[in-house]
C-alpha positions in Angstrom: 0.0 0.0 0.0 1.3 3.4 -1.0 2.4 5.8 1.8 0.5 9.0 2.2 2.4 11.8 0.5 1.7 15.6 0.8 3.2 18.6 -0.9 4.0 21.9 0.9 4.6 25.0 -1.2 6.1 28.3 0.1 5.1 30.3 -2.9 6.9 33.4 -4.0 5.1 36.3 -5.6 7.3 36.1 -8.7 8.7 33.3 -10.8 12.1 35.1 -10.5 12.2 34.5 -6.7 12.7 31.2 -4.8 9.6 29.0 -4.1 10.3 26.4 -1.4 8.9 22.9 -2.0 8.6 20.0 0.5 7.5 16.5 -0.2 6.5 14.8 3.1 5.3 11.2 3.7 3.1 10.0 6.6 6.3 9.0 8.6 7.3 12.7 8.4 10.3 12.1 6.2 10.9 15.1 4.0 12.6 16.1 0.8 13.0 19.8 0.1 14.2 21.9 -2.8 13.8 25.3 -4.5 11.9 25.9 -7.8 10.8 29.1 -9.6 8.1 28.5 -12.2 4.5 27.3 -12.0 5.5 24.8 -14.7 8.1 23.3 -12.4 5.5 23.0 -9.6 2.9 21.3 -11.8 5.5 18.9 -13.0 6.4 17.9 -9.5 2.7 17.4 -8.7 2.4 15.1 -11.7 5.4 13.0 -10.6 4.6 12.9 -6.8 0.8 12.6 -7.0 0.2 13.9 -3.5 -3.0 13.4 -1.5 -3.1 17.1 -0.8 -1.2 20.3 -1.6 -0.8 23.0 1.0 0.1 26.4 -0.4 1.5 29.3 1.7 -0.3 32.1 -0.2 -3.8 33.7 -0.1 -5.9 31.7 -2.5 -9.1 33.8 -2.4 -10.1 37.5 -2.5 -12.0 39.2 0.2 -15.8 39.0 -0.2 -17.1 42.0 -2.2 -13.8 42.6 -3.9 -13.7 41.9 -7.6 -9.9 42.2 -8.1 -6.7 43.4 -6.5 -6.3 46.2 -9.1 -9.4 48.2 -8.1 -9.1 50.7 -5.3 -11.5 49.3 -2.8 -11.9 49.5 0.9 -12.2 45.7 1.5 -8.8 44.4 2.7 -9.5 41.4 4.9 -11.3 38.1 4.5 -13.3 36.5 7.3 -10.5 33.9 7.8 -8.0 36.8 8.1 -10.1 38.4 10.8 -10.2 35.1 12.7 -6.3 35.0 12.5 -6.3 38.5 14.1 -8.6 37.3 16.9 -6.1 34.5 17.6 -3.3 37.1 17.9 -1.5 35.9 14.8 0.3 38.6 12.8 0.2 38.6 8.9 0.4 41.0 6.0 -3.0 41.9 4.4 -3.4 40.5 0.9 -3.9 44.0 -0.6 -0.5 45.2 0.7 2.1 45.8 -2.0 4.0 42.6 -2.7 1.1 40.5 -1.3 -1.0 41.4 -4.3 1.3 39.6 -6.7 1.5 36.6 -4.3 -2.3 36.5 -4.1 -2.7 36.7 -7.9 -0.2 33.9 -8.4 -1.7 31.8 -5.6 -5.2 32.0 -7.0 -4.0 31.2 -10.5 -1.9 28.2 -9.3 -4.7 26.8 -7.3 -7.0 26.9 -10.3 -4.3 25.0 -12.4 -3.8 22.4 -9.7 -7.5 21.8 -9.1 -8.0 21.4 -12.8 -5.5 18.5 -12.6 -7.8 16.9 -10.0 -5.9 17.6 -6.8 -7.1 19.1 -3.5 -5.5 22.4 -2.4 -5.6 24.0 1.0 -4.4 27.5 2.0 -1.9 27.5 5.0 0.1 30.1 6.8 3.4 28.7 8.1 4.3 31.7 10.2 1.0 31.5 12.1 1.3 27.6 12.2 4.7 28.0 13.8 3.2 30.3 16.5 0.5 27.7 17.3 3.0 24.8 17.3 5.2 26.7 19.7 8.2 26.8 17.4 10.2 30.0 16.2 9.4 31.7 13.0 12.2 32.1 10.4 12.6 35.7 11.5 14.0 34.4 14.8 16.6 32.4 12.9 16.7 29.6 10.3 18.5 27.2 12.6 16.0 27.8 15.4 13.1 27.1 13.0 14.9 23.9 11.7 15.4 22.7 15.3 11.8 23.4 16.2 10.6 21.3 13.2 12.9 18.5 14.1 11.4 18.5 17.7 8.0 17.9 16.1 9.3 14.6 14.8 10.0 15.7 11.2 12.9 13.8 9.7 15.6 14.3 7.2 15.6 18.1 7.0 18.9 19.2 5.4 21.2 21.2 7.6 21.5 23.9 4.9 17.8 24.0 4.1 16.7 27.6 3.4 14.0 29.6 5.1 11.7 29.1 2.1 12.2 25.3 2.3 11.5 25.3 6.1 8.3 27.2 5.5 7.4 24.6 2.9 8.1 21.9 5.5 5.7 23.6 7.9 3.1 23.8 5.1 3.4 20.1 4.4 3.2 19.3 8.1 -0.1 21.2 8.4 -1.3 19.1 5.4 -0.5 15.9 7.3 -2.3 17.2 10.4 -5.3 18.1 8.2 -5.5 14.6 6.8 -5.4 13.3 10.3 -8.2 15.6 11.4 -5.9 17.6 13.7 -6.4 21.1 12.4 -8.6 24.2 12.8 -10.3 25.5 9.7 -10.7 29.3 9.9 -13.5 29.6 7.4 -15.7 32.3 6.0 -17.7 32.9 2.8 -14.5 34.1 1.1 -12.1 31.3 1.9 -10.5 29.0 4.5 -7.1 29.0 6.1 -6.1 25.6 7.7 -4.1 25.9 10.9 -2.7 23.4 13.4 -4.5 23.1 16.8 -2.6 25.2 19.3 0.0 23.3 21.4 1.5 24.3 24.7 5.0 25.8 24.3 
């Protein structure tokens, strides 16, 4: 019987920048690397055939907002407001570079779902807060050690911050398949987060 495999993607707003990828099995063994284009991501999905794909990027627009190009007063989705209530910091999707990331995320989700795969939106920084491990802003080595303490195996010593956020995304996907997540939902999208743990 084939092991459960998930894919975590720490998506960059531009194909010129690094996107972190993590393939994780149900024993929490990982393989990470960097890619750049949507085409590379879709090729990996075809090869790996993951049960689920977790993307670190906003995958929907706020309710009532038709596009990111229009000047509108709607900046937050219901799921974003729920993050704020939990005390989790994030950048609104209408803020500068987040616009490009949101546009790319929505487009990529559409392509992946067209291939027949399930996609969830995750937020590694917030997930790390709830898991009681440091974010990458505290130091890449501290984040790597925190992930290892969760039982994740085979993380390369020189794994980049993008790869470690992809590992976090994949870990949330595993938790999701096990029914161990919170789903912060609204009429304009859902962010999947781990259940909080004691630090």
